[in-house]
N, C-alpha and C positions, 0 to 999 in steps of 0.2 A: 307397793314398796314400803317397808317400816319405817319408822321415825330414826331408829338407829342406823339401821341398814343404809338409809339415804345419805346420811353423814359421811359413809365409806365409800357411798357411789359416786360423790361429788368429791375427786381426788382431791388432796391436799388441804381439806377443813377438818381431819382428823389426824392427829399424831400417830405414828406407828407404836403400840403398846408392845411390852415386853410379856411374852407368854413363860410363865415357870415351866411349863413342858416343853418349850422349844416349837417355833412356828410350823404349823402343818403336821404337827403330831399328837398323839395321846396314849397314855398308857392302858394298857388291858384295863378290863373290870377289876381284877384283883390288887390293881396298881396301889401302893401303900398311901400315896397322897389322895387319889381319890376315895377310897377305903375309910381313912382318917376322917377326911372332912365329912364322908355321909354318916358315919357314927356320931359324929359330933352335932350334924344338922337333925340327925333324928330325935337325939337327946333334946335338942333346944326346942323342936317343934312339938314333940310330945308334951311339953309345958303350955302349950297354945289351946289347949280343950281337946285335942284329939286322942285316940289312943295310940300306942306305940304299934299295936299290931296293923291298924289302919295306916300307917306311914309307913312301916315296914313291907308292908303289900305294894304300895306305889313303887317304892325304891327296887324291889325284887329284881335281880338280874339286872339293875341299871348300869350303863357303862358311859363314860364321858363320849362325848360326839367329837370326832377330830374335824367336822367341817366347822363346828363352832370355834374351835380353836384356832383353826386356819384364818377364818372371817374377821375373829376378833385382834388377830395380830397383823392383819394385813394393811398396808397402806398402799393405794394405787400408784403405779408408775407414772403414770402419766396425770397431768391435772388437766382436766376437760375444761375450757372457756365458758364461763358461766351464760355468756349467750348461746351456746351451742347447746347447752342444757335445756334452756329456758326453750330454745326454738325447739327441741326435742318433745318438751314437753306441750308445748303451745302449737301443737301440728293440726292442720286441718282436718285429719280424721277423728282426733280426738274431741276437738270441736264440735264436730258433727256428731259423735255419738254423745257427747254431752248433752247437747242440744234435745238428742230423739230420747236420753234416758229421763231428762228433766220432765218432757212434754208426755211419757210413757207412764209417769208415776205421780198420779195428782195429789197424794198426799203431802208431795213436798212443800206445796202452798200453804197447808195447814203448818207444817213443822216450821218452815221460816217464819210466819208469822207467831208463832209461840215461841219462839226462841231469839229473833229478830234476827238471825242470821240468813243471808240471801241464799234461796236454792241453789244459785250458781255456784256460791263458794262450796256448799257440800258437795253437790256433784265434782266441782273439782277435786276435791281432796278425796273423794270417791275414786275419781279416775287416777289420781296420781298414786296413791297409796296401793291399788290393790287392781288396777286395770277394770275398775266397775264391778270387781267381786270375783273377777276371774282366776287372779293370780293373790292368795291369801298365805301362801306357805304351807308346807307338809312337814313340817319339821316338829317332833313331839316336843312341846313348850315346856314340859317337865324335865326331859332330859338335857335341852338345850341351857335352862336357867341353872340346873345342878351342875353342868358343865362349866357354867362361867363363873358360878359360886365357888366350886373347888379350884380353878384355876388360879382366882384369889386377887387378880387385879381390881375386880369391882365386886368383892366379896358381899359387902352388907347390902349394896343396891340388889345384887341378883338374888341374896336370901328373902329379901322383902318380898321381890316378886314371886319369889318359890312359893313362899309362905301363903301368899295371897291366891296363886293358883290352885294350892291345896285348899284352900278355903272355898274357890269355886266349884273344886270338885266334889269335896265332902257334902257340901250344901245342896248337891244335885242341880247346880244352877247351868254346869255343863258337863258332858261326860267325857273320859279320857279320850276317846277317840276325837272329841270336838278340840280338845285342847292342844291344835295344830297351830302353826305360825312360823313365824321367822326363824333364823339364826339366834337372834336377840330377844326372843319370847314375846314379840309383838303379834297380834291375834286380829282374825277377822278381817270385815271389807273395810273398816276403816283403821286396822292394827293398831287396837288397844292393848296397854300393857296390861297383866293381871291387875295390878292395883287401879289403873284407873279404869279399867272394867267395872270393880266393885265401887267404885266411887262416883260414875258418872254414866256408866251402862243404862240405858232406859229400855222400856216395852213400847216402842213407837205404834206397832200394829195392833197392840192389845189382846194378843193371845196369851197373856201371864208369863211369858218368858221372855228374858234380854237375849237373843239371837241374834248376835253379831256378826256370825257366821253364814247363816242360811236367810237371815232377814235384812233386806236393803233398807227397809224402814226403821227398824232397830240400828241397824248400822250408822245410818246417816242423822236420824234423833239422837243416837248417842253424841256422835262428833259435835251436833249443835249443843247439844248440853254441856259438852265439854268446854266449849269457846264461849258460852254463855257463864258459866258459874266457874271455871277455874280460870279463866283467858279474860273475863269480863269484856266480852265483846260489846262493842257500842252500837245499838239500835239505829240503821239509817245512815250511817258515817262511812266515809270512804276508808279503803286501807292503804293503797298508794295511788298517786296521782304522777303521770309524767308530766314533766315541767320541760320549758325551754329555758336555757340560761341566758343572761344577756352576755356580750363582749366584755373580754377581760375581767370575768368572773374569779374570784378568789376558790380555786377548788378545795383548797384546804379546809373549807368549811363542811365538806363532806364528811360525813359518820363522825360529826361533833357533837355541839349542843343542840339540843332540839329546841326550836323556836315557832312562835305563832305564826300561821298564814300572813299574818299582816307585816312582820319583820321580813321574811322571804318577798314578800312581794315589793316591800320599799328596797331591797335588794335587786329588783329587776325580774323577778322569775314569773313566769306566766305559765297558766295551765296551756299543756298541747293539745287537749281535747276537751271535750264536755265530760261532766261526771255521768256515770253510770248508777252506782248505788245510793248514790247521796251527795250532797253538796260538799264542797271543801270547806271544812269547819275551821274556827280559828282557834285550833287545838296544836299543841308543840308537836312539831314534826321533823324528823332528821331527812337531812339531805343524803341521797344514796347516788352514788356514781360506780355502780358494780363492774363495768367493764373500762373506767375510767374515763377521761373527758370526753374521749370521742366516740363514745356509746351514748344509748339514752340516760336521764337523769329523772330521779324519781324524789317526790317529798313521801315519806314514810310516816301515816298517822297513826293513832293509838291501836287500830283494827290490825294493822301490819304486824305490830308486835303481839296481838293477839294471836295470829298465826303462828308467830313464832313460839308461843307457849305450847303449840302443837309439835311443832318441829323447830328447835332453835337453829334455824339456818335462814339466811337472807335468801339465797338461792331457792329454797323452798316456798318460803311465804310468797316472794315474788311470782313463782311459777303458778302457785295456786290460785294468785290474786288475778294475774293476766289471764289464765286459763278461764277463770270465772268470768271477767270482763267479757272475752269473746264469746264463750256461751252465752252471756246476756245480749250479744247484739253490739259490741263495743268495736270500734276500727282497730286495725293493728297500729302497733308504734309508728309514732311520725317519724322518729330517728330509730334507724337500724342498727342492730347489734354487730360490732365490727369482726371482722374475718381474722381473729387472733389464732395465734399456732399453739397448741398444747404444750405444759412446760412438764419437763421430766423432773422426778424428785430430787436426783443430781444437781439440777438446774437451781431448783429453789433452795436447796441446802447452799449451793455456792453464794446464792443471791443473800443469804442470812448471813455466811460467812465474810461476804465482802463487806456489807454494812456495818458488821460488826469491826472488822479491820480498820475501818475509817471512823469508827468511834461513834457508831449508832447503836442504841439498845434494840435488839430484837428480841432479846427473853432468851428462850432456849433453841436452839439451832437442831431444828428438827424436821424441817422440810415444809412447814405449815404456814403458808403465808396468812397469818392472823393478823388482828388488829395491831399488836405490838410492832409486827413487822411493817405493817401499811403505814405506821406512824413514823417508823424510822426512814421510810421510802420518802415520805413526806418533806422529810428534813433534808434528805440527800437531793431530791428533785429541785428544792428551793435553791440550794447551793449552785446548782446547775443549771439554773433559769429556766427549768423545765416546769410544765404545767406540774402543779403538788396535786396529784389527785390520789397518791398512795398506790397506784395502780402499777403493778411490775408485768408486764408485756412480755414477751420472749425477747421482743429487740432490746428493750431496756434492760434485763437480765444479764443479756450478753454484754452490755456497755458497764454496766457493774462489774461482772466478773474481770473485764480488761484492767478497771481501774483498781480493783482490789486485788489483783495478780492471783486470781483462782483459774484453774485451767479450764479451758471450755469443753463442751462435750459435743457429741454428734447431734446436729439438729435435725428436730423431726421433720417428716414429710410435709409439704404445704398442705393446706385445707383442699378440699375438692372442689372445683368449679361450680357456680351454680347455673 
């Protein structure tokens, strides 16, 4: 799954944007909005070194894709608990296939040695992004990016990616048929944007092409190059480590200031298991309680944030690292993920409205339980004598709605029995 689409799949992490065409709809090819954008873009692109005839040939008969507009304007109705997402990623079947893929591709050892990124992390990215190359997306990247640009919400970003896609096409680095990907324009087995392809894709197998679609070697070598060059991956260091917290710990320290391991150790934290990729280094690390104080706790070191340069999501980075650790032979987490209920968008909005009514600043009331909302929740939890971890479970949201005078919604069904 590509990096932008991932953020939409873990509900509640991306606010619902407003489409100028309306959700789920798109004008026909003759629509004035799309036509006007296309004419203007052709004028701008023609100044980038290509002939107008070349560009017009690419856009001949192009129409906006309603699937792209629907995807870009959708906010999932139910927010899947992070524990459910990670358990789905770090499944036994994917661990087994990851080990098989690692062992069947001996070039991975050389790639890991060259870039300093563990082979297991690269295989985990491969598995999460495209199910080991099986699901790369079948949408026309040019059409998808043109649709996003014409819609206008992210015009500059989409036009920059579209110019990069044209450069790939006009310099014969890939054919138009190859330029297939997700609705957000991410391509190949490791879901690169066109700009990232131009900047970081490499020819891993030495055949003279940077084929992130057909060559696993090229795709994973490119991901390693991205992590090393753009994300400053640190050779031989950990990403995240599960830790055990002492009794009466101040959970408000989660997502706060990064502290060296010596400081966290002084506060009573201890590793839950032996390291896999490298020792716990005395580098600034952030405490993460992704499912609150009842779930597993982690220290996030610089390499965790390197993965977040690939996809800026705590859930994604944790899932990749934990999957990589399990592929490498690490034991399961010592503390299980709690059985949380999914949270509806109406409940997320109600929680924000309740906090706001009680004087806590949540920023925009948009159904996204982001950092500002979690900080507000910590303030409310402290006043109620609750563990101030900032995590809003289904039960806490019901309590919030009662205190804030916001009407309750129908509860979701309970999770399936294990």
